[in-house]
C-alpha positions, 0 to 999 in steps of 0.5 A, a space after each residue: 501499500 505503501 510502496 516507497 515507505 517499504 523500500 525505505 524500511 527495507 534499508 533503514 539499518 543500513 542507511 541510518 549506519 552509513 548517516 552517522 558515519 557521515 555526520 559524527 566525521 571530520 569532514 564534510 560531505 561534498 560534490 564537485 560541480 563544474 560551471 560554465 563560466 567559472 572555475 569547479 566547486 566543491 558544493 556541500 550536500 545533505 547527507 539525507 539527500 544522497 543517502 534516498 540517492 544511493 538507495 533510490 528512495 523518492 523523497 515526495 514519494 515518502 511524503 505523499 505517502 505520509 499524508 496519506 496515512 495521516 488522512 486513513 488515520 483520521 478517516 478512521 
């Protein structure tokens, strides 16, 4: 009924472990960005967004499913 949440449930432990490792480290997760008219720069990356991308979790679908869950609870 909530397929994106099922995907998330299947990777939550590993995702949390990786997230904690990255968050507690002494470094910042960055992405190399190349601009047409400027030198390449390193841009910080949100760890949660990076993990969602890595595990192929669509955060917009997660949000829609959360709203659907709340609507179902309210309807009861």
